[in-house]
C-alpha atoms as an extended CHARMM CRD file, in Angstrom:
* protein
*
       102  EXT
         1         1  ALA       CA            -18.9410000000        7.3580000000      -70.6700000000  PROA      1               0.0000000000
         2         2  HSD       CA            -19.1500000000       11.4290000000      -70.9330000000  PROA      2               0.0000000000
         3         3  ASN       CA            -15.4710000000       12.2240000000      -69.6870000000  PROA      3               0.0000000000
         4         4  ASN       CA            -13.7100000000        9.2520000000      -71.9630000000  PROA      4               0.0000000000
         5         5  ALA       CA            -15.5090000000       10.9710000000      -75.3860000000  PROA      5               0.0000000000
         6         6  ARG       CA            -14.7170000000       14.8680000000      -74.0230000000  PROA      6               0.0000000000
         7         7  ASP       CA            -11.2680000000       13.9590000000      -72.9780000000  PROA      7               0.0000000000
         8         8  ARG       CA            -10.5290000000       11.6920000000      -76.3470000000  PROA      8               0.0000000000
         9         9  LEU       CA             -9.6760000000        8.6240000000      -74.2520000000  PROA      9               0.0000000000
        10        10  VAL       CA            -10.4910000000        5.0430000000      -75.5700000000  PROA      10              0.0000000000
        11        11  GLY       CA             -9.8810000000        1.4910000000      -74.4190000000  PROA      11              0.0000000000
        12        12  VAL       CA            -10.5690000000       -1.7100000000      -72.4800000000  PROA      12              0.0000000000
        13        13  LEU       CA            -12.2380000000       -1.7270000000      -68.4130000000  PROA      13              0.0000000000
        14        14  ILE       CA            -12.5880000000       -5.3320000000      -67.5450000000  PROA      14              0.0000000000
        15        15  ALA       CA            -14.1900000000       -5.5160000000      -63.8210000000  PROA      15              0.0000000000
        16        16  SER       CA            -15.5070000000       -7.6720000000      -61.2310000000  PROA      16              0.0000000000
        17        17  GLN       CA            -17.4020000000       -6.3620000000      -58.1660000000  PROA      17              0.0000000000
        18        18  ARG       CA            -14.2560000000       -6.3410000000      -56.3790000000  PROA      18              0.0000000000
        19        19  ARG       CA            -12.0980000000       -5.1630000000      -58.8620000000  PROA      19              0.0000000000
        20        20  PHE       CA            -11.0840000000       -3.6140000000      -61.8210000000  PROA      20              0.0000000000
        21        21  ALA       CA             -8.4590000000       -3.7720000000      -64.3270000000  PROA      21              0.0000000000
        22        22  GLN       CA             -8.3450000000       -0.5060000000      -67.4040000000  PROA      22              0.0000000000
        23        23  VAL       CA             -6.2800000000        0.5630000000      -70.5180000000  PROA      23              0.0000000000
        24        24  LEU       CA             -6.4850000000        4.0540000000      -71.1350000000  PROA      24              0.0000000000
        25        25  GLU       CA             -5.4740000000        5.1310000000      -73.9920000000  PROA      25              0.0000000000
        26        26  GLY       CA             -4.9710000000        8.8340000000      -75.1980000000  PROA      26              0.0000000000
        27        27  PRO       CA             -3.4290000000       12.3210000000      -74.6460000000  PROA      27              0.0000000000
        28        28  ARG       CA             -1.1860000000       12.3840000000      -71.7080000000  PROA      28              0.0000000000
        29        29  GLU       CA             -2.5290000000       15.1280000000      -70.2250000000  PROA      29              0.0000000000
        30        30  SER       CA             -6.4580000000       13.6830000000      -70.4430000000  PROA      30              0.0000000000
        31        31  ILE       CA             -4.7790000000       10.4410000000      -68.9200000000  PROA      31              0.0000000000
        32        32  GLU       CA             -3.5130000000       12.0750000000      -66.0690000000  PROA      32              0.0000000000
        33        33  ARG       CA             -6.3670000000       14.2300000000      -65.5570000000  PROA      33              0.0000000000
        34        34  THR       CA             -8.5300000000       11.1730000000      -65.3510000000  PROA      34              0.0000000000
        35        35  PHE       CA             -6.5210000000        9.3820000000      -63.1870000000  PROA      35              0.0000000000
        36        36  GLU       CA             -6.3360000000       12.0360000000      -60.5060000000  PROA      36              0.0000000000
        37        37  ARG       CA            -10.1440000000       11.9340000000      -60.7450000000  PROA      37              0.0000000000
        38        38  ILE       CA            -10.2500000000        7.9850000000      -60.1120000000  PROA      38              0.0000000000
        39        39  THR       CA             -7.6870000000        8.5620000000      -57.5060000000  PROA      39              0.0000000000
        40        40  CYS       CA             -9.2740000000       11.6350000000      -55.3330000000  PROA      40              0.0000000000
        41        41  ASP       CA            -12.3980000000        9.6130000000      -55.7690000000  PROA      41              0.0000000000
        42        42  SER       CA            -12.9910000000        7.1430000000      -52.5290000000  PROA      42              0.0000000000
        43        43  ARG       CA            -14.9740000000        4.3200000000      -54.2010000000  PROA      43              0.0000000000
        44        44  HSD       CA            -10.9550000000        3.4930000000      -55.5290000000  PROA      44              0.0000000000
        45        45  ASP       CA             -9.0250000000        2.2210000000      -53.2340000000  PROA      45              0.0000000000
        46        46  ASP       CA             -5.6570000000       -0.2120000000      -53.5450000000  PROA      46              0.0000000000
        47        47  ILE       CA             -4.9890000000        1.6320000000      -56.7460000000  PROA      47              0.0000000000
        48        48  LEU       CA             -2.0190000000       -0.1470000000      -58.9830000000  PROA      48              0.0000000000
        49        49  VAL       CA             -0.4730000000        0.6940000000      -61.7940000000  PROA      49              0.0000000000
        50        50  ILE       CA              1.6940000000       -1.4270000000      -63.9140000000  PROA      50              0.0000000000
        51        51  SER       CA              2.6780000000        0.2520000000      -66.7330000000  PROA      51              0.0000000000
        52        52  PHE       CA              2.1690000000        4.1220000000      -67.8670000000  PROA      52              0.0000000000
        53        53  ALA       CA              3.8490000000        5.0320000000      -71.4890000000  PROA      53              0.0000000000
        54        54  PRO       CA              3.4270000000        6.2840000000      -74.5560000000  PROA      54              0.0000000000
        55        55  THR       CA              2.5320000000        4.4290000000      -77.6030000000  PROA      55              0.0000000000
        56        56  GLU       CA              4.3670000000        4.9590000000      -81.0810000000  PROA      56              0.0000000000
        57        57  ALA       CA              0.2080000000        4.0780000000      -82.9160000000  PROA      57              0.0000000000
        58        58  ARG       CA             -3.0190000000        3.6350000000      -80.8360000000  PROA      58              0.0000000000
        59        59  LEU       CA             -4.4120000000        0.7550000000      -80.4050000000  PROA      59              0.0000000000
        60        60  PHE       CA             -7.5910000000        1.6460000000      -80.3220000000  PROA      60              0.0000000000
        61        61  THR       CA             -9.5510000000        3.1630000000      -83.0510000000  PROA      61              0.0000000000
        62        62  ASP       CA            -12.7590000000        4.9390000000      -81.7690000000  PROA      62              0.0000000000
        63        63  PHE       CA            -13.7240000000        7.2110000000      -78.6630000000  PROA      63              0.0000000000
        64        64  GLN       CA            -14.8970000000        4.2730000000      -76.8050000000  PROA      64              0.0000000000
        65        65  LEU       CA            -14.0530000000        2.7690000000      -73.9280000000  PROA      65              0.0000000000
        66        66  ALA       CA            -14.9360000000       -1.4100000000      -74.2150000000  PROA      66              0.0000000000
        67        67  THR       CA            -15.9040000000       -2.9510000000      -71.5310000000  PROA      67              0.0000000000
        68        68  GLU       CA            -15.8190000000       -6.3210000000      -69.9400000000  PROA      68              0.0000000000
        69        69  GLU       CA            -17.4540000000       -8.1820000000      -66.8950000000  PROA      69              0.0000000000
        70        70  PHE       CA            -15.4140000000      -11.0310000000      -64.7260000000  PROA      70              0.0000000000
        71        71  ASP       CA            -16.7850000000      -13.6580000000      -62.3080000000  PROA      71              0.0000000000
        72        72  GLU       CA            -13.4560000000      -13.8610000000      -59.6290000000  PROA      72              0.0000000000
        73        73  SER       CA            -15.8800000000      -15.7860000000      -57.9840000000  PROA      73              0.0000000000
        74        74  ARG       CA            -14.5080000000      -18.7160000000      -60.4100000000  PROA      74              0.0000000000
        75        75  PHE       CA            -10.7720000000      -18.6750000000      -58.4080000000  PROA      75              0.0000000000
        76        76  GLY       CA            -10.1820000000      -19.7930000000      -54.2100000000  PROA      76              0.0000000000
        77        77  ASP       CA             -7.5750000000      -17.0610000000      -54.4720000000  PROA      77              0.0000000000
        78        78  GLU       CA             -7.0410000000      -13.9010000000      -54.7910000000  PROA      78              0.0000000000
        79        79  ARG       CA             -3.5090000000      -13.9000000000      -56.9480000000  PROA      79              0.0000000000
        80        80  SER       CA             -5.1390000000      -16.0320000000      -59.3430000000  PROA      80              0.0000000000
        81        81  ALA       CA             -8.0550000000      -14.2010000000      -59.7990000000  PROA      81              0.0000000000
        82        82  CYS       CA             -5.6920000000      -11.0650000000      -60.2950000000  PROA      82              0.0000000000
        83        83  ASP       CA             -4.0640000000      -13.0970000000      -63.0360000000  PROA      83              0.0000000000
        84        84  ALA       CA             -6.9930000000      -14.6270000000      -64.1770000000  PROA      84              0.0000000000
        85        85  MET       CA             -8.2000000000      -10.8170000000      -64.8930000000  PROA      85              0.0000000000
        86        86  LEU       CA             -5.3960000000       -9.6630000000      -66.5070000000  PROA      86              0.0000000000
        87        87  ALA       CA             -5.0030000000      -12.0170000000      -68.9250000000  PROA      87              0.0000000000
        88        88  GLN       CA             -9.2940000000      -11.3120000000      -69.8660000000  PROA      88              0.0000000000
        89        89  LEU       CA             -7.6660000000       -8.0620000000      -70.4400000000  PROA      89              0.0000000000
        90        90  ARG       CA             -4.8780000000       -8.7940000000      -71.7700000000  PROA      90              0.0000000000
        91        91  ALA       CA             -6.8910000000      -10.5310000000      -74.7110000000  PROA      91              0.0000000000
        92        92  SER       CA             -9.5870000000       -8.4510000000      -74.6030000000  PROA      92              0.0000000000
        93        93  MET       CA             -6.3940000000       -6.0680000000      -76.3960000000  PROA      93              0.0000000000
        94        94  GLU       CA             -5.3010000000       -7.8720000000      -78.2860000000  PROA      94              0.0000000000
        95        95  ARG       CA             -9.1130000000       -9.4120000000      -79.5390000000  PROA      95              0.0000000000
        96        96  LEU       CA             -9.8050000000       -5.3290000000      -80.4000000000  PROA      96              0.0000000000
        97        97  GLU       CA             -6.7610000000       -4.1570000000      -81.8410000000  PROA      97              0.0000000000
        98        98  LEU       CA             -6.9500000000       -7.2530000000      -84.1820000000  PROA      98              0.0000000000
        99        99  THR       CA            -10.8610000000       -5.9610000000      -85.6970000000  PROA      99              0.0000000000
       100       100  GLY       CA            -10.3130000000       -2.8350000000      -84.5990000000  PROA      100             0.0000000000
       101       101  ALA       CA            -13.6860000000       -2.6300000000      -83.0620000000  PROA      101             0.0000000000
       102       102  ASN       CA            -14.2920000000       -1.2930000000      -79.7190000000  PROA      102             0.0000000000
């Protein structure tokens, strides 16, 4: 949280006990520095970047990272769990964008 505020990063993090999905928004240099920190951390593996692209306007206004838990035990296979986690991430982003609260 301290690094995110210092680096002016905002976004959404969805986490289960085995995996997480995250959207980060902020200055490109800060995102690259954060990604480097994540990839160098031995606790993280199988990192997949789905998209890395500039946006025309910020989706999130507050300098915070919204977090939500995800229960992947409800799903019988890994693919279903990953798809559901990404769907929850998209829904969280839409909800935060609409309310302007994160």
